[in-house]
NUKESE-705010 format. One record per residue (C-alpha): x, y, z; residue in three letters. Coordinates in steps of 0.25 Angstrom, whole numbers, always signed. Layout:
<sites>
       x       y       z   type
       X       Y       Z    ALA
...
</sites>
This chain:
<sites>
       x       y       z   type
     +15     -11      +2    MET
     +24      -4     +12    VAL
     +34      +6      +6    LYS
     +47     +10     +13    ILE
     +58     +20     +10    GLY
     +72     +18     +13    ILE
     +81     +30     +19    LEU
     +95     +25     +15    GLY
     +97     +15      +4    VAL
    +111     +11      +7    GLY
    +115      -4     +10    THR
    +104      -7     +20    VAL
     +93      +1     +12    GLY
     +96      -5      -1    ALA
     +95     -19      +6    SER
     +82     -15     +12    VAL
     +77     -11      -2    ALA
     +82     -24      -9    ASN
     +77     -34      +2    ILE
     +63     -28      +1    LEU
     +63     -30     -14    GLU
     +70     -43     -15    THR
     +63     -49      -3    ASN
     +50     -42      -5    ALA
     +41     -55      -5    ASP
     +46     -60      +8    ILE
     +46     -47     +15    ILE
     +31     -44     +10    GLU
     +27     -58     +15    ALA
     +33     -55     +29    ARG
     +28     -40     +30    ALA
     +15     -42     +23    GLY
     +17     -30     +14    LYS
     +26     -27      +2    ARG
     +37     -18      +6    ILE
     +43      -9      -4    GLU
     +54      +2      -4    VAL
     +48     +14     -10    LYS
     +60     +24      -9    HIS
     +75     +24      -4    GLY
     +83     +36      +0    VAL
     +98     +37      -2    VAL
    +108     +48      -2    LYS
    +115     +45     -15    ASN
    +106     +42     -26    LEU
    +117     +39     -36    ASN
    +122     +27     -29    ARG
    +115     +13     -33    ASP
    +108      +7     -21    ARG
    +104      -6     -28    GLY
     +90      -5     -25    VAL
     +77      -4     -33    ASN
     +70      +7     -25    ILE
     +68     +22     -27    THR
     +79     +31     -21    LEU
     +80     +45     -17    SER
     +89     +54      -9    ASP
     +78     +61      -1    ASP
     +74     +54     +12    PRO
     +61     +62     +12    MET
     +56     +55      +0    GLU
     +54     +43      +9    VAL
     +50     +50     +22    ILE
     +39     +58     +14    ASN
     +34     +47      +5    ASP
     +20     +43     +11    PRO
     +21     +29      +4    GLU
     +33     +25     +12    ILE
     +29     +17     +25    ASP
     +42     +14     +30    ILE
     +55     +22     +30    VAL
     +68     +14     +31    VAL
     +80     +22     +36    GLU
     +94     +17     +33    LEU
    +101     +30     +32    MET
    +110     +30     +44    GLY
    +114     +42     +52    GLY
    +105     +49     +62    VAL
    +100     +63     +60    ASP
     +94     +61     +46    GLU
     +88     +47     +48    PRO
     +82     +52     +61    TYR
     +75     +64     +54    ALA
     +70     +55     +43    LEU
     +65     +44     +52    VAL
     +58     +54     +60    LYS
     +51     +60     +48    GLN
     +47     +46     +43    ALA
     +41     +42     +57    LEU
     +34     +55     +58    GLN
     +27     +52     +44    LYS
     +23     +39     +49    GLY
     +33     +30     +42    LYS
     +39     +18     +48    ALA
     +54     +18     +49    VAL
     +64      +7     +49    VAL
     +79     +11     +51    THR
     +92      +4     +52    ALA
     +99     +17     +58    ASN
    +105     +14     +71    LYS
    +111     +28     +73    ALA
     +97     +34     +71    LEU
     +92     +25     +82    LEU
    +103     +26     +91    ALA
    +100     +41     +92    TYR
     +85     +43     +89    HIS
     +78     +30     +92    ARG
     +70     +35    +103    TYR
     +66     +48     +96    GLU
     +62     +40     +84    LEU
     +54     +30     +93    GLN
     +46     +42     +98    ALA
     +44     +48     +84    ILE
     +40     +34     +78    ALA
     +29     +31     +89    GLY
     +21     +19     +82    ASP
     +28     +21     +69    ILE
     +37      +9     +66    PRO
     +52     +12     +67    LEU
     +61      +0     +66    MET
     +76      -2     +66    TYR
     +80     -17     +67    GLU
     +91     -14     +57    ALA
     +98      -3     +66    SER
    +104     -13     +75    THR
    +112     -26     +71    ALA
    +108     -26     +56    GLY
    +100     -38     +53    GLY
     +99     -43     +67    ILE
     +85     -41     +73    PRO
     +89     -36     +86    ILE
     +80     -25     +87    ILE
     +68     -34     +85    GLY
     +73     -44     +95    ALA
     +74     -33    +106    LEU
     +61     -26    +102    LYS
     +53     -39    +100    ASN
     +59     -52    +103    GLY
     +65     -48    +117    LEU
     +54     -39    +122    THR
     +51     -48    +134    ALA
     +65     -46    +139    ASN
     +73     -36    +147    HIS
     +86     -35    +139    ILE
     +98     -38    +148    VAL
    +108     -35    +138    SER
    +112     -33    +123    ILE
    +125     -35    +117    GLN
    +127     -33    +102    GLY
    +138     -34     +91    ILE
    +131     -23     +83    MET
    +142     -18     +74    ASN
    +147     -28     +63    GLY
    +160     -19     +60    THR
    +165     -20     +74    THR
    +162     -35     +75    ASN
    +169     -38     +62    TYR
    +181     -30     +67    MET
    +182     -37     +81    LEU
    +180     -51     +75    THR
    +192     -48     +65    LYS
    +200     -43     +77    MET
    +197     -55     +85    ILE
    +197     -66     +75    ASN
    +208     -61     +66    GLU
    +217     -53     +75    GLY
    +215     -40     +67    ALA
    +218     -27     +72    ASN
    +207     -16     +73    TYR
    +212      -7     +63    ASP
    +214     -18     +52    GLU
    +201     -24     +54    ILE
    +194     -10     +54    LEU
    +200      -8     +40    LYS
    +195     -22     +36    GLU
    +181     -19     +41    ALA
    +181      -6     +33    GLN
    +186     -12     +20    ASP
    +174     -23     +22    LEU
    +164     -12     +24    GLY
    +161     -16     +38    TYR
    +167      -3     +44    ALA
    +165     +11     +39    GLU
    +177     +20     +35    ALA
    +175     +27     +48    ASP
    +172     +15     +57    PRO
    +169     +22     +70    THR
    +154     +20     +70    PHE
    +156      +5     +70    ASP
    +169      +3     +77    VAL
    +166     +13     +88    GLY
    +154      +6     +92    GLY
    +144     +17     +88    PHE
    +136      +8     +78    ASP
    +134      -2     +89    ALA
    +130      +8     +99    SER
    +118     +13     +90    HIS
    +113      -1     +89    LYS
    +115      -4    +104    LEU
    +107      +9    +108    LEU
     +95      +4     +99    ILE
     +95     -10    +106    LEU
     +96      -4    +119    ALA
     +84      +5    +117    SER
     +76      -8    +114    ILE
     +81     -16    +125    ALA
     +81      -5    +136    TYR
     +74      +8    +131    GLY
     +87     +16    +132    ILE
     +88     +29    +125    ASP
    +103     +31    +123    ALA
    +112     +37    +112    LYS
    +125     +32    +108    PRO
    +132     +43    +116    GLU
    +126     +37    +128    ASP
    +133     +24    +128    ILE
    +146     +17    +129    LEU
    +152     +15    +115    ILE
    +166     +10    +112    GLU
    +171      +4     +99    GLY
    +181      -7     +95    ILE
    +193      +3     +90    GLU
    +202      -1    +102    ASN
    +201     -16    +101    ILE
    +214     -23     +99    THR
    +220     -37     +97    GLN
    +224     -36    +111    THR
    +210     -35    +116    ASP
    +206     -46    +106    VAL
    +216     -56    +112    ALA
    +212     -53    +126    PHE
    +198     -56    +123    ALA
    +201     -69    +116    LYS
    +210     -73    +128    GLU
    +199     -71    +138    PHE
    +187     -76    +130    GLY
    +181     -63    +124    TYR
    +177     -58    +111    GLU
    +177     -43    +108    ILE
    +164     -37    +102    LYS
    +159     -23    +100    LEU
    +146     -24    +108    LEU
    +134     -15    +110    GLY
    +129     -19    +124    ILE
    +116     -15    +131    ALA
    +115     -21    +145    LYS
    +106     -20    +157    LYS
    +114     -16    +170    ALA
    +109     -13    +184    LYS
    +107      +2    +182    ASN
    +104      +3    +167    GLY
    +108      -2    +153    VAL
    +122      -2    +148    GLU
    +124      +2    +133    LEU
    +138      +1    +127    ARG
    +145      -3    +114    VAL
    +160      -7    +115    HIS
    +170     -18    +112    PRO
    +166     -30    +122    THR
    +173     -42    +126    MET
    +163     -53    +127    ILE
    +165     -68    +130    PRO
    +168     -75    +117    LYS
    +158     -86    +119    ASP
    +146     -76    +120    SER
    +137     -76    +108    MET
    +140     -62    +104    ILE
    +155     -64    +104    ALA
    +153     -74     +92    LYS
    +148     -64     +83    VAL
    +159     -60     +73    ASP
    +161     -52     +60    GLY
    +151     -41     +56    VAL
    +139     -49     +63    MET
    +131     -42     +74    ASN
    +124     -49     +86    ALA
    +116     -44     +98    VAL
    +115     -52    +111    SER
    +102     -48    +119    VAL
    +100     -53    +133    VAL
     +85     -53    +138    GLY
     +81     -56    +152    ASP
     +72     -67    +147    ARG
     +77     -72    +134    VAL
     +92     -72    +138    GLY
    +102     -69    +127    GLU
     +98     -68    +113    THR
    +108     -65    +101    MET
    +105     -58     +88    TYR
    +116     -60     +77    TYR
    +117     -56     +62    GLY
    +122     -46     +52    ALA
    +122     -32     +58    GLY
    +124     -24     +46    ALA
    +123     -26     +30    GLY
    +112     -22     +21    GLY
    +104     -34     +20    ASP
    +105     -37     +35    ALA
    +101     -23     +39    THR
     +90     -22     +28    ALA
     +84     -35     +34    SER
     +82     -29     +47    ALA
     +76     -16     +40    VAL
     +66     -24     +32    ILE
     +62     -32     +45    ALA
     +58     -19     +51    ASP
     +51     -15     +38    ILE
     +43     -28     +39    ILE
     +40     -27     +53    GLU
     +34     -13     +51    ILE
     +26     -18     +39    VAL
     +20     -29     +47    ARG
     +16     -19     +58    GLY
     +25     -26     +69    ASN
     +31     -14     +76    THR
     +37     -14     +90    ALA
     +40      -1     +97    PRO
     +53      +6     +91    MET
     +62      +3    +103    LEU
     +54      -8    +109    GLY
     +46      -2    +120    PHE
     +31      +2    +120    LYS
     +33      +9    +133    LYS
     +45     +15    +142    SER
     +52      +5    +151    LEU
     +48      +8    +165    GLU
     +62      +4    +170    ASP
     +70      +9    +158    ALA
     +84      +6    +158    GLN
     +94     +17    +158    GLU
    +108     +18    +151    LEU
    +119     +15    +160    LEU
    +131     +25    +160    PRO
    +143     +19    +154    GLU
    +151     +20    +167    ASP
    +141     +10    +174    GLU
    +143      -1    +163    ILE
    +148     -14    +170    VAL
    +156     -24    +163    THR
    +170     -30    +162    GLN
    +182     -24    +155    TYR
    +194     -27    +147    TYR
    +206     -18    +148    LEU
    +219     -17    +139    ARG
    +230      -9    +143    MET
    +245      -7    +141    GLN
    +253      -7    +154    VAL
    +268      -8    +158    ASP
    +273     -22    +159    ASP
    +278     -22    +173    LYS
    +274     -26    +187    SER
    +264     -19    +195    GLY
    +256     -14    +183    VAL
    +245     -24    +184    LEU
    +244     -21    +199    ALA
    +242      -6    +196    ARG
    +231      -9    +186    ILE
    +223     -18    +195    THR
    +224      -8    +206    LYS
    +219      +3    +197    GLU
    +207      -6    +192    LEU
    +205     -10    +207    GLY
    +202      +4    +211    ALA
    +190      +4    +202    PHE
    +186     -10    +207    ASP
    +190     -17    +194    ILE
    +196     -30    +194    SER
    +203     -38    +183    ILE
    +197     -51    +178    GLU
    +207     -56    +167    SER
    +220     -50    +162    MET
    +230     -52    +151    LEU
    +244     -46    +148    GLN
    +249     -44    +134    LYS
    +263     -40    +129    PRO
    +264     -26    +123    HIS
    +274     -22    +112    ARG
    +281     -13    +122    ASN
    +288     -23    +131    ASP
    +286     -14    +143    GLU
    +271     -15    +142    ARG
    +260     -25    +142    VAL
    +245     -25    +138    LYS
    +237     -28    +150    LEU
    +223     -34    +147    LEU
    +212     -37    +157    PHE
    +198     -38    +160    THR
    +190     -33    +172    THR
    +179     -39    +180    HIS
    +166     -31    +179    THR
    +167     -17    +182    CYS
    +160      -3    +179    GLN
    +164      +5    +167    GLU
    +166     +17    +175    GLU
    +177     +10    +184    LYS
    +184      +4    +172    ILE
    +185     +17    +165    GLN
    +190     +24    +177    ALA
    +200     +12    +179    ALA
    +205     +14    +165    ILE
    +207     +29    +167    PHE
    +216     +26    +179    GLU
    +223     +15    +173    LEU
    +227     +24    +161    LYS
    +234     +33    +171    LYS
    +244     +22    +176    LEU
    +258     +23    +171    ASP
    +259      +8    +168    CYS
    +247      +9    +158    VAL
    +249     +14    +144    HIS
    +240     +18    +132    ASP
    +225     +16    +132    GLU
    +218      +6    +140    ILE
    +208      -2    +132    ALA
    +195      -7    +138    MET
    +184     -17    +133    ILE
    +172     -21    +140    ARG
    +168     -36    +143    ILE
    +154     -42    +142    GLU
    +152     -56    +147    LYS
</sites>
């Protein structure tokens, strides 16, 4: 018999407890031992959790219980879970967590504390999709060339509605909130921060990079308009919020932002609240992982898979490396990112304006690949939309800064990166 304690019996914690109970026979057959939840911890004991387990509001009852072999941390947050997971590991207990924020900030410290004690976290990234296991085990023979992931269902749902139904950002955000896909304060999702935590976890396994969210480029979908959607459709793109990790000449690019991608690419076809991660290995080529990125049962499925692996005794190094990489990759500064760009700006509708804009871009060695002009509600102005050939982030940002100074350019200049 293996006994576990659950810190945080919310939606996912309740699903873990109920699946372990209802699917006990098949889980025991696969794990080789009976797995039982001895104790669960909640903040509010007055709320019905729909589970048949003992509950308390004191996490130390789990941490200090000598009979509990595995601690499952599903609390959310950073500081308190870090302190509790640290104590559990120091007491020799294995840990399973779904806490992406905890790992985004403390994965390397926890790896050092854990040593040979299992600390597993499949459910922290893309819910029920086994992407952690794929990177740690299935693709270990490969140098990882790139990772591109739709890692947030809320933003993918919103962008899908904007593209397929012509909805505006504000109205579709309200709908997502009404359906429970977005929080009352949606910043963590729509601002790209949720996806950034997941990307950092994957990048550690792929490249051994110890970076924090503050170290990488993060942009959200708040400024996407129907004008951008129409341009993308006309030129054969879809717009997705992507987490991107990519090997470059001098390091690894890590970034989260809205991205125009070719509509015939596999990841462009992932719609609604679903998640997907494309991984390119130098030997295997492109592999694709698709499924539910959130939800009680889907995430609980990944948690229980980790529990079973621990019970079986099959544990890989926490972040996938038995020793340090001799040629460890370094995080590339944001200014050195190289890609293509889409720009949207409002300009005066008169001769000579385009020449002034192309001259300004040319000063930074930036050339235009495709262009579209749209009428504006003000007859004296037009919306100018164009894409560039490949150039460096530092140059496009400097060019935008100079373009804003032109008297023929009005309001803000919007920019979306393009990946082909």
